[in-house]
Backbone as a printed PyTorch tensor [residue, N CA C, xyz], in Angstrom:
tensor([[[ -1.9160,  -8.4340,   2.7390],
         [ -1.2430,  -8.3950,   1.4570],
         [ -1.9300,  -9.3880,   0.5220]],

        [[ -2.1810,  -8.9730,  -0.7490],
         [ -2.8750,  -9.8660,  -1.6700],
         [ -2.0380, -11.0910,  -2.0080]],

        [[ -2.7410, -12.1490,  -2.3620],
         [ -2.0790, -13.3810,  -2.7720],
         [ -1.3650, -13.1680,  -4.1010]],

        [[ -0.2800, -13.8770,  -4.2820],
         [  0.4380, -13.7750,  -5.5560],
         [ -0.1130, -14.7460,  -6.5840]],

        [[ -1.0720, -15.5850,  -6.1720],
         [ -1.6870, -16.5040,  -7.1150],
         [ -2.5490, -15.7280,  -8.1050]],

        [[ -2.4600, -16.1310,  -9.3660],
         [ -3.2540, -15.4920, -10.4030],
         [ -4.6900, -15.9810, -10.3080]],

        [[ -5.6250, -15.0560, -10.4190],
         [ -7.0440, -15.4120, -10.3800],
         [ -7.4510, -15.9260, -11.7540]],

        [[ -8.0280, -17.1130, -11.7940],
         [ -8.5000, -17.6860, -13.0530],
         [-10.0190, -17.6050, -13.0470]],

        [[-10.5840, -16.8380, -13.9850],
         [-12.0340, -16.6590, -13.9890],
         [-12.7650, -17.9270, -14.4080]],

        [[-13.9930, -18.0330, -13.9530],
         [-14.8330, -19.1680, -14.3250],
         [-15.3160, -18.9920, -15.7620]],

        [[-15.8650, -20.0550, -16.3210],
         [-16.4180, -19.9800, -17.6760],
         [-17.5330, -18.9430, -17.7300]],

        [[-18.3490, -18.9000, -16.6740],
         [-19.4370, -17.9200, -16.6210],
         [-18.8750, -16.4960, -16.5910]],

        [[-17.8000, -16.3090, -15.8270],
         [-17.1670, -14.9980, -15.7680],
         [-16.6040, -14.5720, -17.1140]],

        [[-16.0070, -15.5180, -17.8270],
         [-15.4780, -15.2130, -19.1540],
         [-16.5960, -14.8720, -20.1350]],

        [[-17.7170, -15.5970, -20.0510],
         [-18.8590, -15.2850, -20.9250],
         [-19.3800, -13.8930, -20.6260]],

        [[-19.4460, -13.5330, -19.3610],
         [-19.9040, -12.1940, -18.9900],
         [-18.9390, -11.1280, -19.4940]],

        [[-17.6570, -11.4270, -19.4200],
         [-16.6440, -10.4780, -19.8770],
         [-16.7630, -10.2350, -21.3750]],

        [[-17.1650, -11.2460, -22.1360],
         [-17.3140, -11.0950, -23.5860],
         [-18.4100, -10.0940, -23.9390]],

        [[-19.3190,  -9.8270, -23.0050],
         [-20.3990,  -8.8700, -23.2560],
         [-19.9240,  -7.4220, -23.1370]],

        [[-18.7690,  -7.2150, -22.5280],
         [-18.2220,  -5.8750, -22.3510],
         [-17.4110,  -5.5130, -23.5930]],

        [[-17.6500,  -4.3210, -24.1140],
         [-16.8960,  -3.8910, -25.2940],
         [-15.4160,  -3.7610, -24.9600]],

        [[-14.5770,  -4.2770, -25.8440],
         [-13.1300,  -4.1770, -25.6450],
         [-12.6950,  -2.7140, -25.5570]],

        [[-13.3400,  -1.8490, -26.2960],
         [-12.9950,  -0.4260, -26.2620],
         [-13.2270,   0.1630, -24.8690]],

        [[-14.2690,  -0.2830, -24.1900],
         [-14.5300,   0.2040, -22.8340],
         [-13.4530,  -0.2740, -21.8620]],

        [[-13.0160,  -1.5150, -22.0380],
         [-11.9470,  -2.0290, -21.1830],
         [-10.6230,  -1.3490, -21.4930]],

        [[-10.3840,  -1.0220, -22.7480],
         [ -9.1820,  -0.2840, -23.1180],
         [ -9.1980,   1.0890, -22.4520]],

        [[-10.3510,   1.7550, -22.5020],
         [-10.4700,   3.0660, -21.8510],
         [-10.2050,   2.9600, -20.3510]],

        [[-10.7340,   1.9140, -19.7200],
         [-10.5160,   1.7180, -18.2800],
         [ -9.0340,   1.5310, -17.9850]],

        [[ -8.3580,   0.7450, -18.8210],
         [ -6.9170,   0.5500, -18.6420],
         [ -6.1720,   1.8610, -18.8540]],

        [[ -6.5530,   2.6160, -19.8830],
         [ -5.8790,   3.8800, -20.1770],
         [ -6.0350,   4.8690, -19.0210]],

        [[ -7.2280,   4.9730, -18.4690],
         [ -7.4400,   5.8600, -17.3190],
         [ -6.6110,   5.4020, -16.1210]],

        [[ -6.5430,   4.1040, -15.9030],
         [ -5.7450,   3.5760, -14.7910],
         [ -4.2630,   3.8610, -15.0020]],

        [[ -3.8110,   3.7860, -16.2310],
         [ -2.4090,   4.0770, -16.5400],
         [ -2.0850,   5.5440, -16.2780]],

        [[ -2.9800,   6.4300, -16.6810],
         [ -2.7830,   7.8590, -16.4310],
         [ -2.7830,   8.1320, -14.9280]],

        [[ -3.6920,   7.4860, -14.2190],
         [ -3.7550,   7.6380, -12.7680],
         [ -2.4390,   7.1960, -12.1170]],

        [[ -1.8670,   6.0980, -12.5940],
         [ -0.5940,   5.6150, -12.0580],
         [  0.5370,   6.5930, -12.3670]],

        [[  0.5240,   7.1590, -13.5540],
         [  1.5340,   8.1500, -13.9280],
         [  1.4480,   9.3830, -13.0350]],

        [[  0.2420,   9.8440, -12.7930],
         [  0.0500,  11.0090, -11.9180],
         [  0.4530,  10.6910, -10.4810]],

        [[  0.1400,   9.4820, -10.0240],
         [  0.5130,   9.0840,  -8.6640],
         [  2.0290,   8.9900,  -8.5230]],

        [[  2.7040,   8.5210,  -9.5660],
         [  4.1620,   8.4730,  -9.5390],
         [  4.7480,   9.8750,  -9.4260]],

        [[  4.2140,  10.8020, -10.2050],
         [  4.6920,  12.1830, -10.1500],
         [  4.4540,  12.7820,  -8.7630]],

        [[  3.2990,  12.4830,  -8.1740],
         [  2.9950,  13.0040,  -6.8330],
         [  3.9420,  12.4100,  -5.7920]],

        [[  4.2430,  11.1330,  -5.9100],
         [  5.1670,  10.4870,  -4.9760],
         [  6.5580,  11.0920,  -5.1010]],

        [[  7.0010,  11.2630,  -6.3230],
         [  8.3500,  11.8050,  -6.5420],
         [  8.4920,  13.2240,  -6.0140]],

        [[  7.4130,  13.9970,  -6.0650],
         [  7.4980,  15.3920,  -5.6310],
         [  6.9970,  15.6150,  -4.2010]],

        [[  6.6000,  14.5470,  -3.5260],
         [  6.0490,  14.6700,  -2.1670],
         [  7.1320,  15.0890,  -1.1750]],

        [[  6.6830,  15.8040,  -0.1740],
         [  7.6030,  16.1770,   0.9060],
         [  7.9400,  14.9250,   1.7130]],

        [[  8.9750,  15.0070,   2.4950],
         [  9.3820,  13.8370,   3.2870],
         [  8.2790,  13.4080,   4.2520]],

        [[  7.4500,  14.3530,   4.7010],
         [  6.3580,  14.0270,   5.6250],
         [  5.2380,  13.2340,   4.9460]],

        [[  5.0590,  13.4310,   3.6540],
         [  3.9420,  12.7780,   2.9550],
         [  4.3940,  11.7070,   1.9660]],

        [[  5.7020,  11.4880,   1.8670],
         [  6.2320,  10.5390,   0.8840],
         [  5.7060,   9.1200,   1.0960]],

        [[  5.6040,   8.6860,   2.3290],
         [  5.1200,   7.3340,   2.6060],
         [  3.6770,   7.1570,   2.1290]],

        [[  2.8300,   8.1230,   2.4330],
         [  1.4350,   8.0430,   1.9750],
         [  1.3580,   8.0920,   0.4540]],

        [[  2.1470,   8.9570,  -0.1520],
         [  2.1450,   9.0770,  -1.6080],
         [  2.6030,   7.7780,  -2.2620]],

        [[  3.5430,   7.0950,  -1.6260],
         [  4.0110,   5.8080,  -2.1430],
         [  2.8830,   4.7770,  -2.1000]],

        [[  2.1310,   4.7650,  -1.0200],
         [  0.9920,   3.8550,  -0.9150],
         [ -0.0470,   4.1210,  -1.9950]],

        [[ -0.3020,   5.3880,  -2.2650],
         [ -1.2440,   5.7620,  -3.3260],
         [ -0.7180,   5.2770,  -4.6780]],

        [[  0.5760,   5.4490,  -4.8890],
         [  1.1920,   4.9970,  -6.1470],
         [  1.0760,   3.4780,  -6.3020]],

        [[  1.3580,   2.7200,  -5.2450],
         [  1.2470,   1.2630,  -5.3300],
         [ -0.1860,   0.8260,  -5.6450]],

        [[ -1.1520,   1.4870,  -5.0310],
         [ -2.5540,   1.1610,  -5.2950],
         [ -2.9200,   1.4630,  -6.7500]],

        [[ -2.4220,   2.5830,  -7.2660],
         [ -2.6840,   2.9380,  -8.6650],
         [ -2.0380,   1.9300,  -9.6130]],

        [[ -0.8220,   1.4870,  -9.2780],
         [ -0.1580,   0.4660, -10.1020],
         [ -0.9540,  -0.8310, -10.1020]],

        [[ -1.4910,  -1.1990,  -8.9480],
         [ -2.2960,  -2.4170,  -8.8490],
         [ -3.5420,  -2.2990,  -9.7220]],

        [[ -4.2190,  -1.1580,  -9.6710],
         [ -5.4170,  -0.9580, -10.4980],
         [ -5.0740,  -1.0190, -11.9850]],

        [[ -3.9350,  -0.4430, -12.3610],
         [ -3.5160,  -0.4630, -13.7650],
         [ -3.2310,  -1.8920, -14.2140]],

        [[ -2.5550,  -2.6530, -13.3710],
         [ -2.2440,  -4.0420, -13.7130],
         [ -3.5130,  -4.8760, -13.8340]],

        [[ -4.4440,  -4.6690, -12.9340],
         [ -5.7050,  -5.4190, -12.9910],
         [ -6.5060,  -5.0510, -14.2420]],

        [[ -6.5290,  -3.7750, -14.5850],
         [ -7.2330,  -3.3450, -15.7980],
         [ -6.5860,  -3.9580, -17.0360]],

        [[ -5.2610,  -4.0240, -17.0540],
         [ -4.5500,  -4.6420, -18.1750],
         [ -4.8740,  -6.1350, -18.2620]],

        [[ -4.9330,  -6.8000, -17.1240],
         [ -5.2540,  -8.2330, -17.1040],
         [ -6.6600,  -8.4990, -17.6350]],

        [[ -7.6110,  -7.6750, -17.2240],
         [ -8.9950,  -7.8500, -17.6850],
         [ -9.0750,  -7.6030, -19.1880]],

        [[ -8.4100,  -6.5750, -19.6630],
         [ -8.3910,  -6.2990, -21.1040],
         [ -7.7620,  -7.4600, -21.8550]],

        [[ -6.6710,  -7.9950, -21.3640],
         [ -6.0170,  -9.1330, -22.0240],
         [ -6.9330, -10.3450, -22.0680]],

        [[ -7.6530, -10.6040, -20.9780],
         [ -8.6170, -11.7140, -20.9800],
         [ -9.6920, -11.5110, -22.0280]],

        [[-10.1870, -10.2800, -22.1100],
         [-11.2470,  -9.9770, -23.0660],
         [-10.7730, -10.1600, -24.5040]],

        [[ -9.4980,  -9.8570, -24.7460],
         [ -8.9610,  -9.9320, -26.1120],
         [ -8.4510, -11.3210, -26.4850]],

        [[ -8.3970, -12.2240, -25.5140],
         [ -7.9460, -13.5870, -25.7900],
         [ -9.0160, -14.3380, -26.5570]],

        [[ -8.6380, -14.9440, -27.6910],
         [ -9.6480, -15.6900, -28.4700],
         [-10.2340, -16.8520, -27.6640]],

        [[-11.4790, -17.1370, -27.9220],
         [-12.1750, -18.2340, -27.2550],
         [-11.8020, -19.5330, -27.9600]],

        [[-11.4580, -20.5470, -27.1620],
         [-11.1470, -21.8550, -27.7360],
         [-12.4070, -22.4830, -28.3270]],

        [[-12.2600, -23.0980, -29.4530],
         [-13.4340, -23.6900, -30.1370],
         [-13.7810, -25.0460, -29.5610]]])
């Protein structure tokens, strides 16, 4: 199980992140959000035999969406002067 501690990127990591277009990170988050929505629908409609697996897929999709949102938020955070 992943740690609940928030990952704090290094200064070098933040500089590298600034090179990525915010629009590309927004697109990545949007795709992850759609994937999570589709996984939720699949879990809700899954048969009792496959519901457990579908739930795992949904949790993984939610994790990817949250991580994409976190990266986008970091990219959009102004740099301290």
